[in-house]
N, C-alpha and C positions, 0 to 999 in steps of 0.2 A: 656668822661668815658665809658669804655666798655660795651657792653651789653652783654658779657658772663657771666654766672651762674657759680661761684665759689664754692657755697656753696649750697648743696640740702640736703634735711633730709626729709625721710619719713617715717611716721608712727610712731616718738621713743615714745615707752613705756618705764618709768622706775620706778620703785615699790621697796621699802625696808619693809623688816621685823620689827617690833618692838612690843619686844612680843608675844601676839599673836595677834597682828593687822598688817595687809599688809597696809602700807601708798603709796597711787596710786600718785606721783610725776607728771610725765608727762604721757599725755595720748592721746596719737596719735598726737605728732606735726609734722606738716609740713612747711618746710620751706625753701624759696629760696633768695638767697643773690646774689646781680652782684658784679663784680669785681669791685673794688674802692670805694663802698658804705660803710657808717658809720651807724652802728645799733647800738641804745639803747636799753635793756632789762631792764623793771623796773616789781616790781612787791612786795608783801609784803614779809617778813624773812618766811622761810622754804616754798616758794612757787616753789623752784626749779630751779631757775635762775643759779645759780652756777651749778648744776648738769648737765643743758642743756650746760653750756660754756665748761665743762669738758668732755662731751662726744663729743663736737665739737673738742676739743683739743686733743683728743686721749688721756685723764687723767682716762676718767672712762669709762665703758662698757655699750650700751642700753639693755635691757630685749628683748626687740622687736624694727623693723624698722632698716633702713639704712642711713649713712651719706656718701655721695660724694663730695670730695674737687677736683675740677674740673672733671674730670672723674673718679678719684680713690675713690674705696669704702672704707672708712678706718676701717668700723665695720666690717670689714671680714681680716684685718690684726691680726696676730701675734706680740708678745710682742717685738719682735727684730725690725720688721719692722715700728710697732708703734714709736718706740724709734727713729728712722730714720725721720719719720715724723714730731716728735714733734719738734726735734732737727733742721729741715733745711725748715718745710713750715710755721712753728708758732712760733709766738713771744708772750710768755707769762707777763700779770703784773698782780701782786696781791695786795690786801689792804695792805699787810706788804710787803717791798721792797727786803727783802731775799738778801741785798748785804754782801759779805765777808768780814767781821770785820779786816782782815790781808791784804787787796788788796785795792790800791789807788781806786779814782773814775774811772778812765781811765781803769785799770787795770779791774775792774768790768765789764768793758761794752766790753773790748777787749777779756775778757776770754771765752764766748761761741763761738768766731770764732776762737780763737786758738785753742780750745780742738776740731771745726769741721775738723780742719788742715789748716787753712789759715794761710800762712808764717806771722810770726810775726811782720812785717814792716807792712806788707797789712792790718792786724786787728789792729795795732797801730793806721794808719790813716784813715781807717773807726771808729774808736773808738772816733779821734780827732772830724771827720765831724759831729758826732752824738753828741759830748759835745757842739758842737757851736749851733746845732741845738735845742738845749735845755737851751742854754745861760747860761752853766756852764765853761767855755772855763778855765777860771781862779782856777777853782777847781778841776781840774783834777789830782793833785798830792794830794788831800785832801782822808784820811780815813775818812769811813761812820761816826764813833765818831766825825768828825770835821764837819758833815757836817748837816744842819739844814732837819727836816722830810721833808719839799717840795723839797730841795735837793736832798735828798736822793730819795725821788720818781721819783723827772727828770732823776736823772742817770736809775732808772729803767724803764722808759721809754725810753731812750735810749739805754739799753742794749737790750731790746725786739726786737730793728730791726737790731740789728749787723750782724745778717746771714742771710740779705734781705729776710725775709721771706715772702711769699704771705698774709698772715693774721697775725692780731693781735688780743687778744683775752685779755680783760680785765676787771677782776673781784674786782669791788670797789675801783677802783684806787685811789679814793680820799677821801674814807672812813676814813681815821684816820688825817685828815689834816683840818685846818680850813678854812674860808670862801674865805681868800685872796690866800690863796697857791691852794686851793681845783681849785680856779677860772684858775691859772696859769698853773698848772699840766694839767689839762683836755685841754685847750686850746692847749698847746704845744704839747700834745695826739694827739689831731684831726689835727692841723697844720702839724706835722711829719707824719702820716700816708698819708694825702692827699699829701704833698709833694713826699712823696717816692714811692706814686702809691699803697699803702697798704690798704688792706679791715679792717675794725675795725668792732669787736663787745666789747661794754660797758655795764656790768652789773651795773646797779647803782641804789640807792636810791635818789639819787640828780637830782630834776628837772632840774636844772640850766645845769648839764650835759649832761643829757639828751635829753635837747634842744637843743645842738649842732650839735645831730645826724643828717644826712639825713632821716632817717626812725627811728620812736620810737614805740616799742613795749613793752606790759604789758603782763606777765605769770600770768594767774590767773586760778585758779581751773584745771590746769594741761595742760593749752590752750593757745596758743600765739592769742593776737588780736592788733589790732594797737590800740595805748593810744590815745584816743582821749583828755585828759587832757591836753596835751602840745597843 
């Protein structure tokens, strides 16, 4: 594993206004993650886990502080450059799969690569390889309505890696799944990230999912610390 720091967050502060009250969500978060690591972030609902993930992924802005991905500061980027960053550098997985209902499983995986400018043949080949990684080679021609919840989320895992991003961000990726499918999806996610040399950050309430990561953190009272419960 490389010792290069791929993510560095410095003094991240994020507040929200609720009526007359200011909610202090992130209170000076500092974080360093090495390339190829898997990191799980746990914490109570409303603790700011998704907010932190969205800031790292360029989906949300911090009020104070900076985020560096490799040597590039993404917190200083404009919207156009942030869109490029999200497309090329980050793969997202959410609690809901967000598959396009009128496209097959294979098409859902390949579409981000095709949109990014990859030739259709190459995008298809990459999508087929990722289908194999999530053990759904025989389901590529099926539409989302013909897939189980676990299968749909496995397609979402494959889709997150099709543009060969350096960073995979997963927000409660097993939150809607039963224990069997949660175990399968989470293992395929960790295995896929390791196989392809991706840095993985998973936000999860599930201790079994968090326990698969090489580093377990907890977000509490606006601060990150090591999760001693795992």
